[in-house]
N, CA, C and O of each residue as an XYZ file, in Angstrom:
872
protein
N      19.711     12.406     -4.101
C      19.043     12.722     -2.839
C      19.943     12.374     -1.660
O      20.441     11.251     -1.574
N      20.150     13.289     -0.784
C      20.985     13.057      0.380
C      20.131     12.624      1.557
O      19.159     13.289      1.916
N      20.506     11.503      2.152
C      19.804     10.989      3.319
C      20.661     11.235      4.542
O      21.809     10.793      4.592
N      20.133     11.922      5.513
C      20.892     12.231      6.720
C      20.877     11.024      7.642
O      19.812     10.488      7.948
N      22.050     10.594      8.086
C      22.127      9.423      8.950
C      21.485      9.695     10.300
O      21.639     10.769     10.881
N      20.749      8.678     10.791
C      20.122      8.785     12.102
C      21.037      8.123     13.122
O      21.323      6.930     13.011
N      21.507      8.887     14.129
C      22.421      8.298     15.103
C      21.865      8.453     16.504
O      20.943      7.731     16.883
N      22.408      9.383     17.283
C      22.037      9.475     18.684
C      20.582      9.877     18.911
O      19.903      9.306     19.764
N      20.113     10.846     18.159
C      18.709     11.202     18.277
C      17.942     10.415     17.229
O      18.062     10.684     16.034
N      17.164      9.455     17.669
C      16.522      8.553     16.734
C      15.470      9.262     15.896
O      14.872     10.256     16.308
N      15.267      8.709     14.702
C      14.286      9.276     13.794
C      12.873      9.139     14.350
O      12.065     10.060     14.231
N      12.578      8.005     14.950
C      11.245      7.817     15.515
C      10.981      8.769     16.670
O       9.850      9.212     16.870
N      11.999      9.077     17.414
C      11.830     10.043     18.499
C      11.609     11.436     17.933
O      10.800     12.207     18.449
N      12.344     11.752     16.858
C      12.255     13.082     16.262
C      10.874     13.353     15.674
O      10.364     14.469     15.779
N      10.254     12.323     15.044
C       8.968     12.562     14.396
C       7.807     12.584     15.384
O       6.662     12.803     14.989
N       8.092     12.361     16.661
C       7.038     12.519     17.657
C       6.632     13.984     17.785
O       5.554     14.307     18.285
N       7.509     14.849     17.327
C       7.207     16.275     17.293
C       6.621     16.611     15.923
O       7.364     16.635     14.942
N       5.315     16.870     15.818
C       4.678     17.142     14.525
C       5.295     18.331     13.791
O       5.202     18.430     12.567
N       5.921     19.226     14.539
C       6.497     20.419     13.928
C       7.874     20.162     13.316
O       8.421     21.021     12.625
N       8.428     18.983     13.572
C       9.758     18.673     13.049
C       9.634     18.229     11.593
O       9.648     17.036     11.291
N       9.513     19.194     10.712
C       9.296     18.920      9.293
C      10.474     18.172      8.673
O      10.286     17.297      7.827
N      11.682     18.519      9.096
C      12.874     17.886      8.539
C      12.880     16.387      8.815
O      13.186     15.582      7.935
N      12.539     16.026     10.047
C      12.505     14.609     10.414
C      11.413     13.870      9.640
O      11.613     12.747      9.176
N      10.255     14.521      9.509
C       9.152     13.899      8.783
C       9.490     13.731      7.312
O       9.149     12.710      6.714
N      10.153     14.712      6.720
C      10.556     14.612      5.319
C      11.516     13.447      5.118
O      11.406     12.694      4.151
N      12.456     13.313      6.045
C      13.424     12.218      5.947
C      12.727     10.873      6.122
O      12.997      9.926      5.384
N      11.834     10.795      7.097
C      11.107      9.556      7.360
C      10.294      9.154      6.121
O      10.264      7.982      5.746
N       9.646     10.125      5.500
C       8.838      9.852      4.312
C       9.720      9.360      3.159
O       9.367      8.397      2.477
N      10.854     10.011      2.941
C      11.754      9.607      1.856
C      12.237      8.171      2.051
O      12.377      7.418      1.088
N      12.485      7.806      3.288
C      13.031      6.478      3.573
C      11.996      5.380      3.430
O      12.295      4.324      2.873
N      10.781      5.603      3.922
C       9.816      4.506      4.032
C       8.638      4.538      3.065
O       7.919      3.544      2.962
N       8.412      5.638      2.355
C       7.245      5.698      1.473
C       7.321      4.673      0.343
O       6.310      4.067     -0.013
N       8.510      4.477     -0.221
C       8.668      3.495     -1.289
C       8.379      2.084     -0.816
O       7.760      1.298     -1.532
N       8.822      1.763      0.384
C       8.582      0.439      0.954
C       7.084      0.209      1.149
O       6.565     -0.856      0.813
N       6.396      1.207      1.690
C       4.957      1.100      1.921
C       4.212      0.927      0.605
O       3.319      0.087      0.497
N       4.578      1.719     -0.391
C       3.927      1.605     -1.703
C       4.206      0.246     -2.344
O       3.342     -0.314     -3.018
N       5.408     -0.281     -2.135
C       5.754     -1.581     -2.694
C       4.852     -2.676     -2.177
O       4.384     -3.518     -2.943
N       4.604     -2.668     -0.865
C       3.700     -3.651     -0.267
C       2.291     -3.460     -0.820
O       1.636     -4.431     -1.197
N       1.824     -2.218     -0.870
C       0.460     -1.934     -1.330
C       0.264     -2.337     -2.789
O      -0.762     -2.921     -3.139
N       1.241     -2.027     -3.639
C       1.139     -2.386     -5.051
C       1.085     -3.898     -5.225
O       0.412     -4.400     -6.125
N       1.789     -4.617     -4.371
C       1.805     -6.066     -4.460
C       0.480     -6.706     -4.101
O       0.288     -7.901     -4.329
N      -0.439     -5.930     -3.542
C      -1.763     -6.440     -3.186
C      -2.795     -6.131     -4.272
O      -4.001     -6.210     -4.039
N      -2.306     -5.780     -5.450
C      -3.181     -5.515     -6.595
C      -4.122     -4.341     -6.360
O      -5.257     -4.338     -6.837
N      -3.647     -3.361     -5.633
C      -4.438     -2.147     -5.455
C      -4.226     -1.226     -6.654
O      -3.167     -1.241     -7.282
N      -5.236     -0.431     -6.960
C      -5.099      0.565     -8.008
C      -4.248      1.727     -7.480
O      -4.047      1.866     -6.273
N      -3.757      2.552     -8.401
C      -2.830      3.619     -8.015
C      -3.409      4.536     -6.942
O      -2.720      4.889     -5.985
N      -4.680      4.923     -7.102
C      -5.275      5.820     -6.108
C      -5.456      5.116     -4.775
O      -5.393      5.751     -3.722
N      -5.684      3.797     -4.813
C      -5.816      3.023     -3.578
C      -4.466      2.903     -2.880
O      -4.393      2.945     -1.652
N      -3.399      2.756     -3.661
C      -2.049      2.700     -3.093
C      -1.741      3.990     -2.346
O      -1.213      3.964     -1.234
N      -2.073      5.115     -2.963
C      -1.829      6.410     -2.325
C      -2.673      6.571     -1.069
O      -2.209      7.130     -0.075
N      -3.914      6.084     -1.111
C      -4.778      6.166      0.065
C      -4.208      5.353      1.223
O      -4.175      5.813      2.364
N      -3.761      4.142      0.910
C      -3.192      3.270      1.943
C      -1.925      3.897      2.518
O      -1.717      3.892      3.731
N      -1.089      4.432      1.648
C       0.140      5.091      2.107
C      -0.183      6.238      3.041
O       0.448      6.393      4.087
N      -1.161      7.038      2.666
C      -1.576      8.179      3.498
C      -2.112      7.716      4.847
O      -1.810      8.314      5.880
N      -2.910      6.648      4.835
C      -3.487      6.140      6.079
C      -2.397      5.651      7.028
O      -2.440      5.938      8.225
N      -1.419      4.913      6.495
C      -0.344      4.379      7.334
C       0.489      5.507      7.928
O       0.835      5.464      9.108
N       0.814      6.513      7.123
C       1.580      7.639      7.654
C       0.766      8.428      8.679
O       1.330      8.972      9.629
N      -0.536      8.494      8.498
C      -1.393      9.159      9.481
C      -1.378      8.392     10.799
O      -1.350      8.991     11.874
N      -1.396      7.065     10.711
C      -1.313      6.240     11.922
C      -0.020      6.518     12.676
O      -0.008      6.639     13.901
N       1.071      6.617     11.916
C       2.367      6.906     12.540
C       2.347      8.295     13.160
O       2.813      8.489     14.282
N       1.805      9.259     12.425
C       1.746     10.641     12.888
C       0.959     10.753     14.195
O       1.325     11.516     15.089
N      -0.119      9.988     14.292
C      -0.968     10.033     15.486
C      -0.489      9.100     16.602
O      -1.116      9.005     17.657
N       0.627      8.417     16.355
C       1.175      7.543     17.381
C       0.428      6.242     17.561
O       0.544      5.598     18.604
N      -0.348      5.841     16.548
C      -1.145      4.620     16.661
C      -0.380      3.364     16.240
O      -0.825      2.244     16.488
N       0.767      3.561     15.606
C       1.577      2.426     15.180
C       2.769      2.323     16.120
O       3.767      3.024     15.951
N       2.661      1.459     17.094
C       3.676      1.347     18.142
C       4.764      0.362     17.743
O       4.491     -0.770     17.344
N       5.998      0.821     17.861
C       7.140     -0.023     17.518
C       7.885     -0.461     18.772
O       8.309      0.367     19.578
N       8.037     -1.771     18.927
C       8.784     -2.341     20.043
C       9.967     -3.107     19.454
O       9.774     -4.169     18.863
N      11.202     -2.585     19.606
C      12.380     -3.253     19.031
C      12.521     -4.705     19.473
O      13.109     -5.519     18.760
N      11.989     -5.028     20.635
C      12.102     -6.387     21.138
C      11.190     -7.387     20.451
O      11.328     -8.595     20.641
N      10.252     -6.879     19.648
C       9.284     -7.772     18.994
C       9.515     -7.937     17.491
O       8.721     -8.587     16.810
N      10.576     -7.364     16.982
C      10.851     -7.560     15.564
C      11.331     -6.305     14.864
O      11.584     -5.275     15.490
N      11.451     -6.415     13.548
C      11.975     -5.326     12.731
C      10.898     -4.274     12.469
O       9.707     -4.581     12.430
N      11.335     -3.041     12.292
C      10.399     -1.959     12.036
C       9.688     -2.147     10.700
O       8.494     -1.871     10.583
N      10.427     -2.619      9.686
C       9.807     -2.819      8.383
C       8.736     -3.912      8.430
O       7.775     -3.864      7.661
N       8.888     -4.886      9.313
C       7.855     -5.916      9.470
C       6.584     -5.309     10.030
O       5.479     -5.661      9.616
N       6.751     -4.388     10.980
C       5.592     -3.693     11.549
C       4.881     -2.886     10.465
O       3.654     -2.914     10.374
N       5.642     -2.174      9.652
C       5.055     -1.391      8.568
C       4.331     -2.293      7.573
O       3.222     -1.983      7.138
N       4.956     -3.399      7.219
C       4.352     -4.308      6.240
C       3.017     -4.846      6.744
O       2.055     -4.941      5.982
N       2.960     -5.194      8.015
C       1.717     -5.686      8.597
C       0.627     -4.622      8.551
O      -0.526     -4.914      8.234
N       0.999     -3.393      8.869
C       0.032     -2.294      8.849
C      -0.494     -2.061      7.438
O      -1.689     -1.832      7.248
N       0.391     -2.119      6.450
C      -0.026     -1.902      5.062
C      -0.947     -3.027      4.602
O      -1.960     -2.767      3.952
N      -0.613     -4.257      4.927
C      -1.451     -5.390      4.511
C      -2.849     -5.299      5.119
O      -3.836     -5.648      4.471
N      -2.928     -4.839      6.338
C      -4.247     -4.693      6.965
C      -5.072     -3.623      6.261
O      -6.271     -3.794      6.040
N      -4.415     -2.518      5.912
C      -5.131     -1.455      5.200
C      -5.515     -1.926      3.794
O      -6.573     -1.558      3.283
N      -4.661     -2.737      3.173
C      -4.978     -3.279      1.854
C      -6.190     -4.197      1.937
O      -7.039     -4.195      1.047
N      -6.267     -4.983      3.012
C      -7.413     -5.850      3.226
C      -8.694     -5.033      3.309
O      -9.698     -5.373      2.682
N      -8.655     -3.961      4.081
C      -9.828     -3.081      4.210
C     -10.227     -2.504      2.860
O     -11.409     -2.451      2.518
N      -9.235     -2.078      2.105
C      -9.502     -1.463      0.801
C     -10.120     -2.460     -0.175
O     -11.082     -2.141     -0.873
N      -9.558     -3.673     -0.219
C     -10.084     -4.688     -1.125
C     -11.495     -5.101     -0.727
O     -12.346     -5.358     -1.578
N     -11.724     -5.158      0.572
C     -13.061     -5.530      1.042
C     -14.086     -4.474      0.624
O     -15.179     -4.803      0.163
N     -13.721     -3.210      0.791
C     -14.627     -2.127      0.394
C     -14.873     -2.139     -1.115
O     -15.992     -1.925     -1.581
N     -13.805     -2.394     -1.863
C     -13.951     -2.445     -3.316
C     -14.878     -3.592     -3.727
O     -15.745     -3.433     -4.586
N     -14.676     -4.744     -3.097
C     -15.507     -5.907     -3.411
C     -16.980     -5.630     -3.119
O     -17.845     -5.939     -3.938
N     -17.264     -5.052     -1.960
C     -18.655     -4.773     -1.591
C     -19.277     -3.745     -2.534
O     -20.455     -3.847     -2.878
N     -18.490     -2.764     -2.947
C     -18.984     -1.748     -3.872
C     -19.311     -2.376     -5.224
O     -20.378     -2.137     -5.791
N     -18.384     -3.176     -5.727
C     -18.617     -3.818     -7.019
C     -19.790     -4.779     -6.963
O     -20.532     -4.922     -7.934
N     -19.954     -5.435     -5.825
C     -21.066     -6.378     -5.668
C     -22.393     -5.646     -5.747
O     -23.340     -6.123     -6.372
N     -22.455     -4.482     -5.109
C     -23.695     -3.705     -5.158
C     -23.949     -3.169     -6.563
O     -25.092     -3.130     -7.017
N     -22.893     -2.761     -7.245
C     -23.044     -2.146     -8.555
C     -23.521     -3.123     -9.611
O     -24.336     -2.756    -10.458
N     -23.048     -4.330     -9.588
C     -23.387     -5.296    -10.638
C     -24.485     -6.258    -10.221
O     -24.875     -7.130    -10.996
N     -24.989     -6.104     -8.992
C     -26.091     -6.944     -8.506
C     -25.777     -8.434     -8.669
O     -26.426     -9.139     -9.443
N     -24.789     -8.888     -7.941
C     -24.385    -10.288     -8.042
C     -25.552    -11.223     -7.767
O     -26.424    -10.942     -6.945
N     -25.542    -12.321     -8.466
C     -26.554    -13.351     -8.239
C     -26.319    -14.004     -6.885
O     -25.210    -13.977     -6.353
N     -27.338    -14.569     -6.356
C     -27.253    -15.161     -5.014
C     -26.316    -16.349     -4.949
O     -25.853    -16.718     -3.870
N     -26.023    -16.967     -6.125
C     -25.124    -18.131     -6.119
C     -23.670    -17.746     -6.338
O     -22.827    -18.616     -6.558
N     -23.364    -16.451     -6.281
C     -21.981    -15.993     -6.427
C     -21.154    -16.573     -5.299
O     -21.512    -16.426     -4.130
N     -20.051    -17.232     -5.629
C     -19.253    -17.925     -4.606
C     -18.173    -17.052     -3.986
O     -17.504    -17.468     -3.041
N     -17.998    -15.837     -4.514
C     -16.952    -14.983     -3.943
C     -17.388    -14.450     -2.592
O     -18.581    -14.356     -2.305
N     -16.423    -14.106     -1.772
C     -16.740    -13.631     -0.428
C     -15.656    -12.708      0.070
O     -14.537    -12.723     -0.443
N     -15.979    -11.901      1.068
C     -14.975    -11.024      1.654
C     -13.892    -11.831      2.350
O     -12.766    -11.359      2.508
N     -14.234    -13.068      2.775
C     -13.222    -13.919      3.400
C     -12.099    -14.216      2.444
O     -10.932    -14.235      2.836
N     -12.442    -14.452      1.169
C     -11.424    -14.706      0.161
C     -10.552    -13.478     -0.039
O      -9.330    -13.593     -0.135
N     -11.171    -12.302     -0.104
C     -10.422    -11.062     -0.261
C      -9.461    -10.873      0.893
O      -8.297    -10.525      0.695
N      -9.950    -11.103      2.097
C      -9.107    -10.938      3.285
C      -7.935    -11.897      3.261
O      -6.808    -11.516      3.578
N      -8.201    -13.161      2.877
C      -7.128    -14.146      2.869
C      -6.047    -13.781      1.864
O      -4.859    -13.886      2.169
N      -6.446    -13.352      0.664
C      -5.474    -12.986     -0.357
C      -4.634    -11.791      0.080
O      -3.419    -11.771     -0.112
N      -5.295    -10.790      0.671
C      -4.576     -9.574      1.062
C      -3.599     -9.819      2.194
O      -2.572     -9.146      2.286
N      -3.908    -10.779      3.060
C      -3.052    -11.032      4.207
C      -1.854    -11.911      3.874
O      -0.888    -11.955      4.636
N      -1.904    -12.603      2.756
C      -0.804    -13.472      2.392
C       0.446    -12.663      2.046
O       0.365    -11.587      1.453
N       1.596    -13.201      2.430
C       2.867    -12.575      2.076
C       3.263    -13.113      0.704
O       4.112    -13.999      0.607
N       2.660    -12.591     -0.342
C       2.894    -13.097     -1.678
C       4.279    -12.708     -2.177
O       4.820    -11.680     -1.770
N       4.861    -13.531     -3.063
C       6.175    -13.188     -3.624
C       6.170    -11.825     -4.297
O       7.179    -11.121     -4.289
N       5.030    -11.449     -4.882
C       4.948    -10.177     -5.603
C       5.134     -8.991     -4.664
O       5.977     -8.129     -4.911
N       4.350     -8.943     -3.585
C       4.458     -7.779     -2.705
C       5.757     -7.794     -1.926
O       6.339     -6.740     -1.670
N       6.218     -8.976     -1.545
C       7.496     -9.069     -0.828
C       8.638     -8.611     -1.735
O       9.553     -7.915     -1.294
N       8.572     -9.009     -3.011
C       9.617     -8.620     -3.958
C       9.657     -7.128     -4.201
O      10.731     -6.528     -4.237
N       8.479     -6.521     -4.369
C       8.423     -5.080     -4.597
C       8.955     -4.312     -3.398
O       9.721     -3.361     -3.551
N       8.548     -4.724     -2.211
C       8.991     -4.045     -0.998
C      10.494     -4.203     -0.790
O      11.172     -3.258     -0.387
N      11.013     -5.401     -1.067
C      12.453     -5.644     -0.910
C      13.250     -4.775     -1.885
O      14.291     -4.222     -1.528
N      12.755     -4.663     -3.107
C      13.449     -3.844     -4.089
C      13.493     -2.383     -3.649
O      14.528     -1.727     -3.760
N      12.375     -1.884     -3.155
C      12.324     -0.501     -2.676
C      13.279     -0.308     -1.503
O      13.988      0.696     -1.434
N      13.297     -1.271     -0.580
C      14.172     -1.175      0.591
C      15.637     -1.230      0.200
O      16.458     -0.472      0.716
N      15.958     -2.139     -0.720
C      17.345     -2.278     -1.166
C      17.831     -0.990     -1.835
O      18.956     -0.543     -1.611
N      16.964     -0.408     -2.654
C      17.339      0.830     -3.344
C      17.527      1.979     -2.350
O      18.447      2.783     -2.491
N      16.655      2.050     -1.350
C      16.802      3.091     -0.345
C      18.075      2.885      0.471
O      18.784      3.848      0.762
N      18.370      1.644      0.840
C      19.592      1.356      1.592
C      20.823      1.763      0.789
O      21.781      2.299      1.345
N      20.797      1.509     -0.512
C      21.934      1.885     -1.360
C      22.081      3.399     -1.451
O      23.198      3.916     -1.443
N      20.957      4.112     -1.536
C      21.032      5.573     -1.585
C      21.564      6.134     -0.274
O      22.377      7.059     -0.273
N      21.108      5.577      0.838
C      21.593      6.011      2.147
C      23.087      5.735      2.289
O      23.849      6.576      2.766
N      23.488      4.532      1.863
C      24.897      4.144      1.971
C      25.780      5.032      1.093
O      26.852      5.470      1.510
N      25.307      5.289     -0.132
C      26.112      6.100     -1.056
C      26.247      7.530     -0.553
O      27.300      8.149     -0.706
N      25.187      8.050      0.044
C      25.249      9.386      0.626
C      26.299      9.437      1.728
O      27.022     10.426      1.855
N      26.384      8.386      2.517
C      27.356      8.302      3.602
C      28.776      8.215      3.041
O      29.691      8.872      3.536
N      28.945      7.399      2.005
C      30.263      7.228      1.381
C      30.776      8.551      0.816
O      31.958      8.869      0.953
N      29.903      9.311      0.189
C      30.309     10.569     -0.428
C      30.811     11.597      0.583
O      31.512     12.545      0.230
N      30.442     11.392      1.843
C      30.925     12.293      2.892
C      32.276     11.840      3.440
O      32.936     12.584      4.165
N      32.691     10.607      3.090
C      33.916     10.053      3.660
C      35.049      9.895      2.661
O      36.211      9.785      3.051
N      34.719      9.882      1.369
C      35.737      9.712      0.342
C      35.725     10.886     -0.626
O      34.733     11.608     -0.731
N      36.832     11.067     -1.331
C      36.956     12.204     -2.241
C      35.986     12.072     -3.412
O      35.610     10.961     -3.785
N      35.580     13.200     -3.990
C      34.663     13.167     -5.142
C      35.198     12.322     -6.294
O      34.437     11.597     -6.936
N      36.516     12.410     -6.564
C      37.093     11.647     -7.668
C      37.009     10.153     -7.403
O      36.621      9.386     -8.284
N      37.370      9.733     -6.191
C      37.296      8.312     -5.868
C      35.864      7.800     -5.967
O      35.629      6.696     -6.459
N      34.917      8.592     -5.503
C      33.508      8.200     -5.572
C      33.047      8.098     -7.020
O      32.300      7.187     -7.378
N      33.493      9.035     -7.849
C      33.117      9.025     -9.255
C      33.681      7.793     -9.959
O      32.993      7.151    -10.753
N      34.934      7.472     -9.661
C      35.563      6.286    -10.252
C      34.805      5.030     -9.829
O      34.484      4.183    -10.662
N      34.523      4.916     -8.546
C      33.812      3.749     -8.031
C      32.429      3.628     -8.660
O      32.004      2.536     -9.038
N      31.732      4.753     -8.769
C      30.397      4.761     -9.354
C      30.432      4.290    -10.804
O      29.609      3.472    -11.214
N      31.376      4.802    -11.574
C      31.468      4.428    -12.984
C      31.847      2.960    -13.158
O      31.277      2.255    -13.992
N      32.811      2.510    -12.364
C      33.338      1.154    -12.545
C      32.465      0.078    -11.887
O      32.158     -0.940    -12.507
N      32.071      0.305    -10.642
C      31.364     -0.726     -9.883
C      29.839     -0.604     -9.998
O      29.151     -1.585    -10.283
N      29.323      0.598     -9.775
C      27.872      0.772     -9.766
C      27.267      0.794    -11.175
O      26.140      0.345    -11.380
N      28.029      1.323    -12.147
C      27.516      1.407    -13.518
C      28.181      0.404    -14.461
O      27.924      0.406    -15.665
N      29.042     -0.455    -13.898
C      29.596     -1.610    -14.624
C      30.386     -1.242    -15.881
O      30.340     -1.960    -16.880
N      31.105     -0.129    -15.828
C      32.003      0.217    -16.934
C      33.350     -0.466    -16.725
O      33.774     -0.669    -15.587
N      34.014     -0.815    -17.802
C      35.309     -1.484    -17.702
C      36.366     -0.502    -17.210
O      36.166      0.712    -17.228
N      37.492     -1.053    -16.770
C      38.598     -0.224    -16.301
C      39.050      0.718    -17.409
O      39.284      1.903    -17.168
N      39.171      0.188    -18.623
C      39.603      1.005    -19.763
C      38.624      2.144    -20.031
O      39.033      3.275    -20.291
N      37.332      1.840    -19.965
C      36.309      2.861    -20.202
C      36.374      3.968    -19.154
O      36.227      5.149    -19.469
N      36.599      3.565    -17.894
C      36.684      4.556    -16.817
C      37.923      5.420    -16.977
O      37.866      6.636    -16.797
N      39.038      4.794    -17.314
C      40.283      5.539    -17.518
C      40.112      6.581    -18.620
O      40.549      7.723    -18.480
N      39.480      6.181    -19.702
C      39.287      7.091    -20.836
C      38.312      8.209    -20.496
O      38.549      9.367    -20.839
N      37.219      7.869    -19.825
C      36.182      8.856    -19.521
C      36.628      9.876    -18.485
O      36.336     11.064    -18.623
N      37.339      9.425    -17.441
C      37.704     10.310    -16.336
C      39.162     10.779    -16.392
O      39.572     11.630    -15.603
N      39.938     10.227    -17.317
C      41.334     10.634    -17.424
C      42.168     10.205    -16.230
O      43.014     10.967    -15.762
N      41.942      8.994    -15.729
C      42.666      8.495    -14.564
C      43.499      7.283    -14.956
O      43.352      6.738    -16.049
N      44.383      6.870    -14.040
C      45.251      5.728    -14.299
C      44.602      4.443    -13.823
O      43.617      4.466    -13.084
N      45.161      3.324    -14.252
C      44.638      2.025    -13.825
C      44.786      1.868    -12.310
O      43.936      1.268    -11.652
N      45.881      2.418    -11.768
C      46.090      2.350    -10.318
C      44.974      3.095     -9.572
O      44.482      2.618     -8.549
N      44.588      4.238    -10.075
C      43.525      5.015     -9.433
C      42.194      4.270     -9.455
O      41.425      4.336     -8.496
N      41.927      3.569    -10.539
C      40.675      2.814    -10.648
C      40.630      1.709     -9.606
O      39.646      1.580     -8.877
N      41.695      0.906     -9.529
C      41.702     -0.213     -8.581
C      41.785      0.275     -7.138
O      41.245     -0.355     -6.229
N      42.461      1.391     -6.939
C      42.551      1.958     -5.596
C      41.177      2.416     -5.122
O      40.785      2.149     -3.986
N      40.449      3.105     -5.992
C      39.108      3.574     -5.633
C      38.159      2.399     -5.410
O      37.328      2.419     -4.502
N      38.295      1.385     -6.247
C      37.442      0.205     -6.112
C      37.639     -0.450     -4.749
O      36.676     -0.882     -4.115
N      38.877     -0.521     -4.308
C      39.188     -1.154     -3.029
C      38.796     -0.281     -1.837
O      38.112     -0.738     -0.921
N      39.236      0.978     -1.860
C      39.022      1.857     -0.709
C      37.564      2.286     -0.548
O      37.009      2.248      0.551
N      36.963      2.689     -1.650
C      35.557      3.104     -1.578
C      34.664      1.890     -1.358
O      33.657      1.965     -0.654
N      35.047      0.768     -1.970
C      34.252     -0.453     -1.823
C      34.125     -0.890     -0.378
O      33.054     -1.311      0.059
N      35.212     -0.793      0.361
C      35.188     -1.179      1.773
C      34.246     -0.286      2.567
O      33.456     -0.772      3.377
N      34.329      1.018      2.334
C      33.462      1.969      3.034
C      32.003      1.750      2.633
O      31.104      1.815      3.472
N      31.779      1.491      1.344
C      30.414      1.306      0.831
C      29.760      0.070      1.437
O      28.587      0.107      1.809
N      30.506     -1.016      1.539
C      29.943     -2.248      2.118
C      29.538     -2.038      3.571
O      28.480     -2.498      3.999
N      30.374     -1.349      4.322
C      30.055     -1.071      5.719
C      28.854     -0.128      5.825
O      27.986     -0.302      6.680
N      28.822      0.868      4.944
C      27.714      1.821      4.952
C      26.399      1.141      4.579
O      25.340      1.499      5.095
N      26.473      0.162      3.683
C      25.286     -0.568      3.251
C      24.720     -1.394      4.406
O      23.505     -1.462      4.594
N      25.602     -2.013      5.168
C      25.158     -2.776      6.335
C      24.504     -1.847      7.369
O      23.469     -2.170      7.952
N      25.135     -0.689      7.576
C      24.602      0.270      8.544
C      23.252      0.812      8.095
O      22.357      1.013      8.916
N      23.101      1.051      6.790
C      21.844      1.577      6.260
C      20.724      0.562      6.429
O      19.608      0.922      6.806
N      21.017     -0.707      6.151
C      20.014     -1.756      6.321
C      19.599     -1.861      7.785
O      18.430     -2.091      8.096
N      20.560     -1.691      8.669
C      20.259     -1.741     10.102
C      19.357     -0.579     10.505
O      18.417     -0.757     11.279
N      19.644      0.613      9.979
C      18.829      1.786     10.327
C      17.396      1.646      9.830
O      16.463      2.108     10.487
N      17.217      1.011      8.673
C      15.868      0.812      8.145
C      15.038     -0.074      9.062
O      13.833      0.128      9.212
N      15.687     -1.053      9.673
C      14.969     -1.980     10.544
C      14.959     -1.551     12.000
O      14.151     -2.055     12.780
N      15.838     -0.632     12.386
C      15.922     -0.180     13.768
C      16.025      1.338     13.817
O      17.034      1.871     14.278
N      14.983      2.051     13.345
C      15.071      3.523     13.309
C      15.074      4.160     14.684
O      15.335      5.357     14.803
N      14.791      3.391     15.725
C      14.732      3.949     17.068
C      16.025      3.728     17.845
O      16.149      4.174     18.986
N      16.982      3.044     17.234
C      18.208      2.709     17.943
C      19.429      2.968     17.069
O      19.393      2.690     15.871
N      20.517      3.500     17.647
C      21.752      3.631     16.878
C      22.389      2.261     16.717
O      22.185      1.383     17.556
N      23.159      2.063     15.648
C      23.832      0.790     15.457
C      24.884      0.595     16.534
O      25.676      1.502     16.790
N      24.908     -0.603     17.188
C      25.903     -0.844     18.245
C      27.312     -0.665     17.713
O      27.634     -1.094     16.605
N      28.135     -0.033     18.510
C      29.519      0.168     18.093
C      30.348     -1.075     18.371
O      30.132     -1.776     19.359
N      31.301     -1.337     17.483
C      32.244     -2.401     17.729
C      33.265     -1.905     18.759
O      33.533     -0.706     18.831
N      33.833     -2.807     19.550
C      34.798     -2.382     20.581
C      35.915     -1.486     20.048
O      36.295     -0.507     20.691
N      36.439     -1.830     18.862
C      37.562     -1.052     18.326
C      37.123      0.243     17.660
O      37.959      1.008     17.179
N      35.790      0.500     17.628
C      35.289      1.725     17.036
C      35.006      2.804     18.079
O      34.788      3.968     17.742
N      35.013      2.406     19.333
C      34.734      3.364     20.393
C      35.899      4.325     20.576
O      37.070      3.952     20.500
N      35.530      5.573     20.819
C      36.572      6.580     21.004
C      36.936      6.724     22.481
O      37.799      7.529     22.829
């Protein structure tokens, strides 16, 4: 999957236009996994996860989820929105189940408990969301690298570094020399590390381009 880098025209600005399908598709590809990761970590069922994801994207579509770069990261804003929707979902589920099974009057469970559990930043939901974000950042970074380095160098780097094949295995599989393997590892690796940092920045600051370093200005 190719992820188009967001630079001068921010992604958040682009999706303000409901007709901009391309921007919305890109936005969905980037953030849907993160949203689902948070929702799954709240012990929601699969259909509830999809409902929460749909609700959050609807909020964004309608402009109800306001992002202020001065108040924190964009992913933090998304996580908070998802947790709130998860709280609502769990509360509704609890009330439904309570009516269905006719709980006894001495039942100690309460919606307060449901709300407290859903609002907690549990290791489970944080871990799932981080994994989704890390994977998306890597896909974005790799897409960027493939536009800057030759196909052969990218293939060598992918086989050796990303898929953990030995130098000998890569040489045999791709018919390249040991020099080519180490050269690709060094040259592509440098570009990949920078691209990974830039991708992580874009995930947290979709409304702003990454600041240029003084020596990068043209």
